[in-house]
C-alpha positions as semicolon CSV with decimal commas, in nm:
position;residue;x (nm);y (nm);z (nm)
1;N;-0,765;0,659;1,461
2;M;-0,604;0,615;1,754
3;W;-0,909;0,474;1,958
4;A;-0,973;0,240;1,631
5;N;-0,604;0,129;1,651
6;A;-0,626;0,052;2,026
7;N;-0,936;-0,115;1,997
8;A;-0,880;-0,383;1,725
9;A;-0,471;-0,387;1,921
10;A;-0,709;-0,534;2,212
11;Q;-0,890;-0,760;1,964
12;A;-0,604;-0,886;1,812
13;Y;-0,451;-0,946;2,169
14;K;-0,715;-1,100;2,301
15;A;-0,801;-1,343;2,018
16;A;-0,390;-1,448;2,059
17;G;-0,419;-1,516;2,462
18;D;-0,266;-1,221;2,547
19;T;-0,428;-1,079;2,832
20;A;-0,228;-0,827;2,978
21;N;-0,131;-0,625;2,635
22;A;-0,509;-0,689;2,555
23;E;-0,623;-0,516;2,917
24;K;-0,381;-0,251;2,846
25;M;-0,462;-0,123;2,495
26;Q;-0,807;-0,174;2,626
27;A;-0,718;0,058;2,886
28;I;-0,556;0,338;2,619
29;A;-0,911;0,282;2,390
30;D;-1,148;0,329;2,691
31;K;-0,979;0,694;2,762
32;I;-0,987;0,810;2,428
33;Q;-1,309;0,785;2,427
34;K;-1,385;0,935;2,741
35;E;-1,173;1,180;2,644
36;V;-1,357;1,197;2,240
37;T;-1,695;1,267;2,427
38;T;-1,586;1,502;2,715
39;E;-1,358;1,730;2,583
40;L;-1,453;1,740;2,205
41;W;-1,846;1,696;2,266
42;D;-2,059;2,042;2,269
43;K;-2,298;1,940;2,439
44;S;-2,539;2,341;2,363
45;D;-2,508;2,216;2,040
46;N;-2,508;1,859;2,012
47;L;-2,219;1,831;1,807
48;L;-1,874;1,738;1,759
49;K;-1,625;1,940;1,766
50;H;-1,305;2,068;1,727
51;R;-1,066;2,257;2,008
52;W;-0,847;2,597;1,967
53;L;-0,536;2,504;2,156
54;N;-0,482;2,848;2,261
55;D;-0,795;2,914;2,452
56;G;-0,986;2,541;2,425
57;A;-1,236;2,703;2,273
58;F;-1,526;2,526;2,043
59;A;-1,394;2,573;1,676
60;K;-1,690;2,708;1,455
61;Y;-1,607;2,515;1,144
62;K;-1,720;2,144;1,096
63;E;-1,559;1,855;0,856
64;I;-1,618;1,535;0,755
65;N;-1,384;1,461;0,996
66;N;-1,561;1,570;1,294
67;Y;-1,803;1,238;1,193
68;Y;-1,520;0,929;1,237
69;P;-1,595;0,867;1,534
70;Y;-1,938;0,734;1,452
71;S;-1,790;0,625;1,155
72;E;-1,558;0,379;1,355
73;G;-1,794;0,379;1,647
74;L;-1,634;0,541;1,903
75;M;-1,914;0,659;2,005
76;P;-2,181;0,518;2,272
77;T;-2,479;0,402;2,086
78;G;-2,829;0,439;2,244
79;N;-2,775;0,778;2,321
80;E;-3,101;1,049;2,164
81;D;-2,802;1,322;2,253
82;Y;-2,560;1,201;2,029
83;N;-2,749;1,068;1,732
84;K;-2,811;1,437;1,703
85;A;-2,506;1,525;1,523
86;L;-2,591;1,317;1,269
87;R;-2,889;1,619;1,155
88;L;-2,630;1,754;0,954
89;F;-2,656;1,535;0,663
90;E;-3,038;1,588;0,619
91;D;-2,920;1,920;0,512
92;S;-2,820;1,929;0,172
93;N;-2,619;2,231;0,256
94;E;-2,435;2,132;0,547
95;F;-2,295;1,825;0,428
96;P;-2,409;1,753;0,052
97;I;-2,447;1,386;-0,123
98;F;-2,207;1,514;-0,389
99;P;-1,970;1,658;-0,432
100;F;-1,788;1,430;-0,181
101;F;-1,619;1,771;-0,021
102;T;-1,404;1,767;0,348
103;A;-1,571;2,161;0,450
104;N;-1,904;2,157;0,636
105;Q;-2,041;2,380;0,298
106;A;-2,295;2,611;0,574
107;D;-2,001;2,700;0,683
108;K;-1,797;2,755;0,368
109;A;-2,088;2,970;0,279
110;A;-2,030;3,218;0,584
111;L;-1,733;3,273;0,475
112;N;-1,806;3,320;0,109
113;F;-1,655;3,063;0,006
114;P;-1,227;3,116;0,031
115;G;-0,944;2,876;-0,029
116;S;-1,005;2,623;-0,221
117;N;-1,372;2,314;-0,219
118;N;-1,180;1,974;-0,401
119;F;-1,286;1,718;-0,359
120;S;-1,225;1,339;-0,423
121;I;-1,295;0,994;-0,353
122;I;-1,070;1,045;-0,030
123;N;-1,413;1,213;0,105
124;A;-1,651;0,959;-0,028
125;Q;-1,483;0,675;0,173
126;P;-1,587;0,885;0,526
127;L;-1,902;0,967;0,385
128;L;-2,014;0,572;0,304
129;Q;-1,868;0,462;0,664
130;V;-2,060;0,744;0,821
131;Y;-2,364;0,668;0,612
132;S;-2,360;0,318;0,669
133;A;-2,261;0,322;1,031
134;G;-2,615;0,583;1,115
135;I;-2,818;0,386;0,954
136;R;-2,710;0,053;1,091
137;N;-2,613;0,250;1,462
138;Y;-2,739;0,538;1,469
139;D;-3,098;0,578;1,425
140;A;-3,019;0,857;1,136
141;A;-3,295;0,673;0,939
142;K;-3,550;0,656;1,214
143;N;-3,464;0,978;1,237
144;G;-3,457;1,124;0,916
145;Y;-3,112;1,209;0,913
146;I;-2,966;0,948;0,660
147;T;-3,258;0,740;0,482
148;N;-3,182;0,436;0,234
149;E;-3,260;0,647;-0,089
150;Q;-2,948;0,917;0,015
151;F;-2,706;0,559;0,043
152;K;-2,833;0,460;-0,208
153;K;-2,738;0,828;-0,424
154;L;-2,435;0,796;-0,245
155;L;-2,357;0,510;-0,413
156;Y;-2,463;0,587;-0,770
157;W;-2,263;0,916;-0,768
158;V;-1,973;0,701;-0,664
159;A;-1,998;0,504;-0,934
160;F;-2,044;0,816;-1,142
161;A;-1,691;0,960;-1,032
162;H;-1,547;0,657;-1,003
163;Y;-1,596;0,539;-1,431
164;Q;-1,560;0,806;-1,659
165;G;-1,860;0,807;-1,920
166;G;-1,963;0,534;-1,807
167;D;-1,619;0,326;-1,855
168;N;-1,587;0,070;-1,587
169;N;-1,300;-0,090;-1,749
170;Y;-1,143;0,114;-1,453
171;P;-1,163;0,324;-1,211
172;D;-1,000;0,640;-1,206
173;Q;-0,996;0,758;-0,929
174;N;-0,832;1,179;-0,987
175;E;-0,609;1,306;-0,656
176;F;-0,878;1,543;-0,699
177;W;-1,192;1,723;-0,852
178;N;-1,348;2,080;-0,911
179;E;-1,692;2,241;-1,006
180;D;-1,559;2,514;-0,976
181;N;-1,415;2,642;-1,274
182;N;-1,665;2,640;-1,502
183;N;-1,810;2,965;-1,694
184;V;-2,130;3,083;-1,491
185;G;-2,301;3,387;-1,476
186;D;-2,414;3,619;-1,180
187;V;-2,607;3,396;-1,048
188;N;-2,648;3,579;-0,674
189;G;-2,745;3,912;-0,921
190;D;-2,518;4,098;-0,716
191;G;-2,323;4,211;-0,980
192;V;-2,035;4,071;-0,956
193;I;-1,920;3,713;-1,095
194;N;-1,630;3,543;-0,870
195;N;-1,704;3,162;-0,688
196;L;-1,957;3,247;-0,497
197;D;-2,197;3,219;-0,799
198;K;-1,986;2,915;-0,892
199;N;-2,095;2,773;-0,636
200;L;-2,417;2,826;-0,642
201;D;-2,461;2,725;-0,956
202;A;-2,359;2,398;-0,906
203;A;-2,599;2,333;-0,594
204;Q;-2,843;2,509;-0,860
205;N;-2,825;2,251;-1,092
206;G;-2,637;1,938;-0,959
207;G;-2,353;1,718;-0,867
208;K;-2,109;1,807;-1,165
209;I;-1,717;1,787;-1,260
210;T;-1,608;2,061;-1,412
211;Y;-1,206;1,893;-1,383
212;R;-1,007;1,631;-1,317
213;S;-0,663;1,653;-1,179
214;W;-0,380;1,565;-1,389
215;I;-0,311;1,291;-1,115
216;H;-0,432;0,984;-1,135
217;H;-0,530;0,713;-0,938
218;T;-0,710;0,366;-1,000
219;Q;-0,715;0,325;-0,584
220;L;-0,707;0,662;-0,444
221;G;-1,025;0,503;-0,167
222;T;-1,130;0,171;-0,096
223;T;-1,523;0,142;-0,207
224;N;-1,523;-0,198;-0,284
225;W;-1,606;-0,273;0,048
226;T;-1,943;-0,098;0,084
227;M;-2,107;-0,350;-0,202
228;V;-1,981;-0,620;0,069
229;E;-2,110;-0,562;0,412
230;D;-2,295;-0,273;0,381
231;V;-2,551;-0,360;0,072
232;A;-2,482;-0,769;0,071
233;G;-2,438;-0,749;0,443
234;M;-2,193;-0,917;0,589
235;V;-2,028;-0,849;0,905
236;P;-1,675;-1,029;0,992
237;R;-1,600;-1,225;1,294
238;E;-1,416;-1,422;1,463
239;D;-1,541;-1,728;1,583
240;N;-1,739;-2,005;1,319
241;K;-2,057;-1,781;1,242
242;I;-2,175;-1,604;1,000
243;E;-2,310;-1,247;1,026
244;L;-2,524;-1,052;0,720
245;N;-2,622;-0,736;0,836
246;P;-2,757;-0,536;0,484
247;I;-2,858;-0,220;0,432
248;E;-3,189;-0,162;0,189
249;I;-3,163;-0,059;-0,151
250;P;-3,409;0,114;-0,253
251;G;-3,507;-0,038;-0,562
252;W;-3,319;-0,298;-0,598
253;N;-3,437;-0,648;-0,598
254;Y;-3,169;-0,887;-0,680
255;F;-2,791;-0,820;-0,602
256;T;-2,527;-1,071;-0,579
257;V;-2,201;-1,152;-0,409
258;N;-1,990;-1,447;-0,528
259;N;-1,712;-1,635;-0,525
260;L;-1,610;-1,419;-0,126
261;R;-1,343;-1,634;0,062
262;Y;-1,406;-1,601;0,419
263;H;-1,280;-1,840;0,711
264;D;-1,131;-2,049;0,478
265;Q;-1,484;-2,144;0,284
266;D;-1,637;-1,993;-0,077
267;V;-1,950;-1,747;0,023
268;S;-2,227;-1,649;-0,172
269;I;-2,486;-1,386;-0,066
270;V;-2,809;-1,312;-0,298
271;W;-3,053;-1,116;-0,329
272;D;-3,395;-1,264;-0,538
273;K;-3,679;-1,088;-0,461
274;D;-3,944;-1,280;-0,572
275;G;-3,698;-1,555;-0,709
276;S;-3,727;-1,469;-1,100
277;H;-3,404;-1,324;-1,202
278;Y;-3,143;-1,610;-1,087
279;G;-3,330;-1,913;-1,092
280;G;-3,314;-2,019;-0,702
281;P;-3,489;-1,956;-0,411
282;A;-3,685;-1,598;-0,351
283;G;-3,548;-1,417;-0,098
284;Y;-3,224;-1,324;0,029
285;S;-3,008;-1,596;0,062
286;L;-2,611;-1,743;0,205
287;Y;-2,412;-2,001;0,019
288;V;-2,137;-2,161;0,146
289;G;-1,892;-2,394;0,034
290;G;-2,160;-2,378;-0,296
291;K;-2,458;-2,534;-0,091
292;L;-2,748;-2,300;0,051
293;A;-2,740;-2,229;0,408
294;F;-3,011;-2,058;0,510
295;T;-3,280;-1,819;0,273
296;S;-3,486;-1,577;0,399
297;D;-3,729;-1,419;0,290
298;K;-3,642;-1,090;0,361
299;L;-3,357;-0,859;0,386
300;A;-3,316;-0,877;0,800
301;H;-2,996;-0,878;1,042
302;L;-2,887;-1,302;1,088
303;I;-2,641;-1,437;1,286
304;Y;-2,595;-1,819;1,089
305;D;-2,451;-2,119;1,293
306;P;-2,331;-2,377;1,064
307;A;-2,270;-2,627;1,403
308;A;-2,614;-2,608;1,492
309;G;-2,750;-2,577;1,193
310;T;-2,922;-2,226;1,311
311;V;-2,971;-1,930;1,227
312;E;-3,030;-1,611;1,478
313;V;-3,298;-1,302;1,327
314;K;-3,129;-0,964;1,536
315;D;-3,395;-0,727;1,405
316;D;-3,744;-0,610;1,432
317;S;-3,827;-0,793;1,053
318;S;-4,009;-1,073;1,206
319;A;-3,799;-1,277;0,889
320;Q;-3,835;-1,622;0,852
321;V;-3,547;-1,865;0,770
322;T;-3,488;-2,156;0,567
323;V;-3,217;-2,376;0,714
324;G;-3,093;-2,559;0,364
325;A;-3,046;-2,952;0,409
326;E;-2,714;-2,959;0,280
327;A;-2,572;-2,658;0,450
328;V;-2,198;-2,688;0,501
329;K;-2,110;-2,775;0,913
330;N;-1,744;-2,717;0,928
331;V;-1,674;-2,355;0,937
332;K;-1,396;-2,248;1,082
333;A;-1,290;-1,962;1,322
334;A;-1,074;-1,690;1,214
335;N;-0,770;-1,792;1,408
336;Q;-0,862;-2,179;1,246
337;V;-0,768;-2,040;0,893
338;T;-0,445;-2,105;0,782
339;F;-0,230;-2,056;0,436
340;N;-0,041;-2,208;0,179
341;A;0,240;-2,073;-0,019
342;D;0,102;-2,059;-0,314
343;Q;-0,270;-1,898;-0,176
344;R;-0,230;-1,476;-0,277
345;V;-0,291;-1,351;0,136
346;A;0,087;-1,559;0,213
347;D;0,274;-1,405;-0,108
348;L;0,063;-1,019;-0,009
349;F;0,240;-1,124;0,357
350;A;0,619;-1,216;0,240
351;K;0,615;-0,891;0,060
352;S;0,535;-0,701;0,319
353;G;0,720;-0,933;0,621
354;T;0,570;-1,223;0,786
355;N;0,582;-1,553;0,713
356;V;0,176;-1,768;0,732
357;D;0,245;-2,025;0,545
358;S;0,152;-2,344;0,682
359;A;0,407;-2,544;0,541
360;S;0,640;-2,407;0,719
361;K;0,833;-2,589;1,036
362;S;0,905;-2,253;1,184
363;T;0,731;-1,909;1,157
364;T;0,977;-1,765;1,382
365;N;1,221;-1,475;1,217
366;V;1,562;-1,576;1,417
367;A;1,691;-1,223;1,266
368;K;1,465;-1,013;1,465
369;D;1,665;-0,830;1,728
370;A;2,030;-0,963;1,619
371;D;2,320;-0,762;1,677
372;V;2,401;-0,642;1,342
373;T;2,635;-0,443;1,231
374;G;2,741;-0,288;0,934
375;T;3,082;-0,204;0,698
376;T;3,204;0,151;0,938
377;Y;3,086;0,430;0,723
378;A;2,753;0,354;0,759
379;E;2,756;0,391;1,153
380;K;2,817;0,778;1,110
381;D;2,449;0,810;0,942
382;T;2,223;0,772;1,258
383;N;1,920;0,860;1,053
384;Y;1,969;0,475;0,864
385;P;2,158;0,261;1,128
386;A;2,193;-0,131;1,080
387;K;1,947;-0,205;1,332
388;N;1,721;-0,082;1,131
389;A;1,774;-0,452;0,919
390;V;1,630;-0,627;1,132
391;D;1,380;-0,429;1,370
392;G;1,130;-0,626;1,236
393;K;0,962;-0,331;1,029
394;T;0,980;-0,330;0,641
395;V;0,860;0,022;0,619
396;M;0,985;0,245;0,371
397;E;1,170;0,479;0,626
398;S;1,292;0,206;0,835
399;F;1,612;0,113;0,665
400;W;1,982;0,074;0,652
401;G;2,115;0,233;0,389
402;T;2,498;0,270;0,195
403;K;2,407;0,605;0,066
404;G;2,805;0,827;0,101
405;S;2,977;0,471;0,097
406;E;3,300;0,458;-0,080
407;N;3,319;0,076;-0,082
408;K;3,293;-0,146;-0,446
409;T;3,084;-0,338;-0,181
410;D;2,942;-0,316;0,163
411;T;2,833;-0,581;0,438
412;L;2,588;-0,694;0,720
413;N;2,676;-0,931;0,962
414;I;2,369;-1,023;1,149
415;K;2,477;-1,247;1,442
416;F;2,119;-1,434;1,612
417;K;2,034;-1,286;1,977
418;D;1,919;-1,669;2,101
419;G;2,273;-1,814;1,989
420;K;2,287;-2,077;1,749
421;Q;2,021;-2,116;1,444
422;K;1,853;-2,384;1,193
423;I;1,774;-2,189;0,895
424;D;1,719;-2,235;0,533
425;D;1,473;-1,944;0,421
426;I;1,656;-1,561;0,412
427;R;1,479;-1,299;0,272
428;L;1,573;-0,933;0,177
429;Y;1,352;-0,653;0,175
430;F;1,528;-0,384;-0,093
431;Y;1,424;0,025;0,024
432;Q;1,337;0,195;-0,326
433;S;1,359;0,555;-0,448
434;S;1,014;0,656;-0,624
435;S;0,963;0,948;-0,649
436;S;0,984;1,276;-0,454
437;Q;0,816;1,217;-0,160
438;T;1,093;0,855;-0,093
439;I;1,432;0,902;0,024
440;S;1,618;0,964;-0,344
441;G;1,978;0,789;-0,475
442;Y;1,843;0,416;-0,387
443;A;1,807;0,099;-0,560
444;E;1,867;-0,275;-0,524
445;P;2,189;-0,438;-0,557
446;A;2,349;-0,547;-0,877
447;N;2,377;-0,834;-0,695
448;Y;2,460;-0,978;-0,345
449;K;2,641;-1,260;-0,129
450;L;2,542;-1,460;0,149
451;E;2,777;-1,644;0,371
452;Y;2,762;-1,780;0,701
453;Q;3,002;-1,839;0,975
454;K;3,183;-2,196;1,084
455;D;3,217;-2,288;1,377
456;D;3,566;-2,214;1,364
457;G;3,499;-1,886;1,256
458;T;3,560;-1,902;0,895
459;W;3,285;-1,777;0,719
460;A;3,166;-1,992;0,390
461;P;2,902;-1,960;0,101
462;I;2,580;-2,083;0,136
463;A;2,520;-2,324;-0,099
464;D;2,247;-2,449;-0,323
465;Q;2,069;-2,119;-0,334
466;V;1,761;-2,087;-0,534
467;R;1,641;-1,696;-0,540
468;T;1,334;-1,606;-0,560
469;P;1,402;-1,292;-0,799
470;N;1,664;-1,436;-0,894
471;Y;1,841;-1,109;-0,974
472;A;1,754;-0,884;-0,681
473;G;1,456;-0,706;-0,707
474;S;1,279;-0,397;-0,486
475;N;1,132;-0,484;-0,150
476;Y;1,115;-0,854;-0,099
477;N;1,366;-1,105;-0,240
478;R;1,366;-1,449;-0,065
479;I;1,683;-1,691;-0,059
480;Q;1,628;-2,095;0,014
481;F;1,834;-2,357;0,047
482;T;2,034;-2,637;0,208
483;P;2,003;-2,588;0,573
484;V;2,268;-2,469;0,766
485;E;2,341;-2,419;1,199
486;T;2,487;-2,084;1,232
487;T;2,511;-1,810;1,487
488;T;2,615;-1,566;1,257
489;I;2,493;-1,496;0,874
490;R;2,654;-1,221;0,635
491;V;2,530;-1,056;0,308
492;T;2,788;-0,830;0,087
493;F;2,596;-0,586;-0,168
494;T;2,724;-0,480;-0,462
495;P;2,570;-0,144;-0,569
496;Q;2,408;-0,057;-0,891
497;A;2,623;0,235;-1,051
498;G;2,523;0,557;-0,918
499;M;2,311;0,431;-0,686
500;A;2,321;0,295;-0,279
501;V;2,151;0,005;-0,120
502;G;1,891;0,035;0,164
503;V;1,775;-0,263;0,315
504;K;1,460;-0,270;0,525
505;E;1,508;-0,560;0,665
506;I;1,693;-0,877;0,674
507;E;1,444;-1,216;0,802
508;A;1,580;-1,633;0,847
509;Y;1,399;-1,866;0,910
510;N;1,398;-2,284;0,924
511;T;1,066;-2,323;0,748
512;G;1,150;-2,734;0,643
513;I;1,073;-2,632;0,292
514;K;1,244;-2,775;0,018
515;A;1,333;-2,471;-0,275
516;D;1,103;-2,536;-0,569
517;G;1,345;-2,406;-0,842
518;T;1,710;-2,410;-0,993
519;S;2,039;-2,317;-0,802
520;E;2,207;-2,276;-1,133
521;N;2,431;-2,024;-1,180
522;Q;2,251;-1,736;-1,417
523;T;2,371;-1,542;-1,695
524;P;2,430;-1,161;-1,561
525;Q;2,143;-0,924;-1,650
526;V;2,250;-0,619;-1,830
527;D;2,049;-0,320;-1,976
528;A;2,166;0,028;-2,158
529;Y;2,088;0,345;-2,252
530;V;2,235;0,684;-2,427
531;S;2,117;0,917;-2,212
532;S;2,258;1,270;-2,367
533;S;2,531;1,270;-2,699
534;T;2,667;1,633;-2,771
535;S;3,031;1,717;-2,908
536;S;3,165;1,671;-2,571
537;G;3,084;1,264;-2,535
538;A;2,781;1,065;-2,580
539;K;2,702;1,007;-2,182
540;L;2,600;0,658;-2,121
541;V;2,427;0,433;-1,862
542;G;2,429;0,072;-1,783
543;T;2,307;-0,168;-1,496
544;V;2,418;-0,505;-1,485
545;K;2,232;-0,737;-1,236
546;D;2,342;-1,084;-1,109
547;D;2,245;-1,372;-0,916
548;G;2,588;-1,339;-0,732
549;L;2,713;-1,730;-0,838
550;P;2,933;-1,827;-0,865
551;A;2,982;-1,768;-0,491
552;E;3,377;-1,687;-0,521
553;G;3,284;-1,466;-0,853
554;D;3,322;-1,135;-0,879
555;V;3,153;-0,932;-1,180
556;T;3,288;-0,759;-1,453
557;T;3,191;-0,511;-1,692
558;T;3,302;-0,378;-2,095
559;W;3,229;-0,182;-2,290
560;S;3,364;-0,239;-2,642
561;Q;3,285;-0,066;-2,963
562;V;3,119;-0,307;-3,252
563;S;3,108;-0,105;-3,519
564;G;3,089;0,222;-3,668
565;P;3,175;0,461;-3,969
566;E;3,477;0,405;-4,173
567;G;3,853;0,534;-3,958
568;G;3,586;0,568;-3,662
569;T;3,691;0,499;-3,328
570;A;3,515;0,488;-2,956
571;K;3,637;0,571;-2,687
572;F;3,515;0,551;-2,353
573;V;3,615;0,769;-1,989
574;D;3,592;0,399;-1,804
575;A;3,538;0,135;-2,017
576;S;3,496;-0,125;-1,686
577;A;3,194;0,118;-1,535
578;A;2,908;0,026;-1,616
579;S;2,738;0,428;-1,697
580;T;3,035;0,618;-1,868
581;T;3,103;0,900;-2,151
582;V;3,232;0,851;-2,470
583;T;3,385;1,056;-2,742
584;F;3,414;0,941;-3,155
585;N;3,667;1,120;-3,331
586;K;3,408;1,074;-3,673
587;E;3,066;1,152;-3,685
588;G;2,820;0,856;-3,780
589;D;2,634;0,558;-3,627
590;Y;2,901;0,335;-3,397
591;V;2,707;0,033;-3,271
592;L;2,891;0,004;-2,835
593;K;2,830;-0,310;-2,720
594;L;2,866;-0,368;-2,273
595;T;2,906;-0,697;-2,150
596;A;2,922;-0,843;-1,801
597;S;3,074;-1,133;-1,680
598;D;3,060;-1,311;-1,366
599;G;3,338;-1,526;-1,442
600;E;3,182;-1,822;-1,577
601;K;2,888;-1,689;-1,814
602;E;2,855;-1,323;-2,021
603;G;2,588;-1,140;-2,064
604;S;2,568;-0,801;-2,323
605;K;2,331;-0,515;-2,439
606;E;2,383;-0,314;-2,750
607;I;2,307;0,016;-2,821
608;T;2,319;0,261;-3,135
609;V;2,452;0,577;-3,042
610;H;2,484;0,929;-3,336
611;G;2,825;0,991;-3,252
612;I;2,971;1,348;-3,306
613;P;3,329;1,452;-3,307
614;S;3,498;1,531;-2,998
615;D;3,571;1,945;-3,009
616;G;3,844;1,806;-2,733
617;T;3,684;1,888;-2,441
618;V;3,536;1,562;-2,236
619;N;3,263;1,628;-1,988
620;V;3,371;1,359;-1,692
621;A;3,157;1,522;-1,381
622;P;2,882;1,269;-1,440
623;Q;3,127;1,012;-1,280
624;S;3,208;1,200;-1,013
625;S;2,968;1,297;-0,707
626;A;2,879;1,702;-0,573
627;S;2,761;1,811;-0,201
628;A;2,635;2,186;-0,114
629;S;2,664;2,343;0,185
630;Y;2,304;2,416;0,199
631;T;2,015;2,266;-0,009
632;N;1,656;2,384;0,073
633;G;1,486;2,175;0,276
634;Y;1,184;2,126;0,013
635;Q;1,446;1,911;-0,245
636;P;1,663;1,607;-0,145
637;K;1,960;1,603;0,092
638;D;2,159;1,514;-0,205
639;N;1,964;1,723;-0,488
640;A;2,338;1,854;-0,594
641;K;2,395;1,606;-0,805
642;K;2,145;1,758;-0,993
643;V;2,452;1,969;-1,115
644;I;2,638;1,741;-1,293
645;D;2,377;1,496;-1,435
646;G;2,465;1,607;-1,789
647;Q;2,129;1,719;-1,821
């Protein structure tokens, strides 16, 4: 939502004291709001609608996405015409509570239900948002458009959909569900059994899921927030006050949200209508730091000021509030909260490219926007230039890549834009191919080496490196070391066999934090398996990773035969390659070993393969490269390698 992003950015800039950018982003948000409320508002129908680009006419057909301006707060409050747009949720033939459809069902019926009518938790999330915003801000309950009872039913349907058969060990939020592949008769009596009958059957007999897709998710759409923010009522704020604004769920006489971390305090919200369930006070209570802050005799919109020890009632509930005698008073404002390295949120931010560790002497990434150069070939691929590695982004598709390189190793030189810097912490973010939706052929390197440039222009290894993890991993890698002062650092990457290296970001900091770990050389990590075995030979796939130590050493790999049938010999096409092909002169079981050495330590992996005597042919294509003059646009650019993968 462009408006929500601009509005949030304005608030963030304001909190940071950047008035100019705050005003700039607020102006953008205001412009978007004006355009939505004028260009997309159909006054004749009191509805937000899409417009056709070709003639500017309002689109007849509606969907749940038409209501995002309500759920995000773009639509002004206190306007009865705007409020009337929510009337469609009163009619289950328009927007039913369940199933969670995208399309307006009355529109679908008018079109005789053409196309897919799948549904999923993706649609339940905006429905929850529209329900809560409608009840709180747009008089939806008062007008009978969206009632508290409807909200309760929606919560139950969400739980039903998530937890199959009531098993709440984990949620199964399939990519999509469907209800119209069940066997039904001629429901409407028109003499034809079709999708219309199946949809009518579902409408008449209540919601159901008769088909769940084969694509499983544990979190396709988020719903936990609604229990915290809507049911328990927690309203996030920037200041040191705590605001509660719950939506009352009919028949719920008790609930609790416990151990909620908020503004550096443990917060619990408890509703116990008559005090009989939890053994505490009757009513609606807030606990901060384990101490009772206040109790209200009813669910109400309340703002608690810890410093003053007062509670303001913001609605017409006439709630009676009692403040706790031992209530905590020192709740921080949002911008006063700091995080330590051992807290989960600090790790989460670090993995996304931001250092929020309060122990850091500086959280400024001095490598951002540096003068960076990569090995010459990489500059030919303008989609993945070296500058991507220092653009301040760790998002997936902004990276420097080595695909196409024939070099044994490739390097990046990072020259800091502000001259000589003292650094003791470097963070590397590696791109990894993981699905058809990512760029294929990329993995973290087998190893990497870090150097800095001395005043005389020569290069020296960065000493006393403590790496987390020890071996290169996808995404976040942290290297702490004895501080150095330099203008330029260099990273040299050795790719895994058959893979390219992609660097999403390189960061450098002066943290002043002593590393907690060892800088001793680690044994190379080795793994291997048999991909295929025929009379043309067995294809062996090996992976070798190393910690880059000793700094002056290189990792070597060797395949060897440990055992085999009497007189049996294994012959490797390239015994020094981690992945290779091997042939046999006699049939039988062979034990083969891949060994990796960094010059000081060795690691190895043994595998067993059933050897078939060679028929005189050896497929060496898997060790080669392939290209094509044309590749179907739906396939990865380097899909030609599929024809030589030995499968």
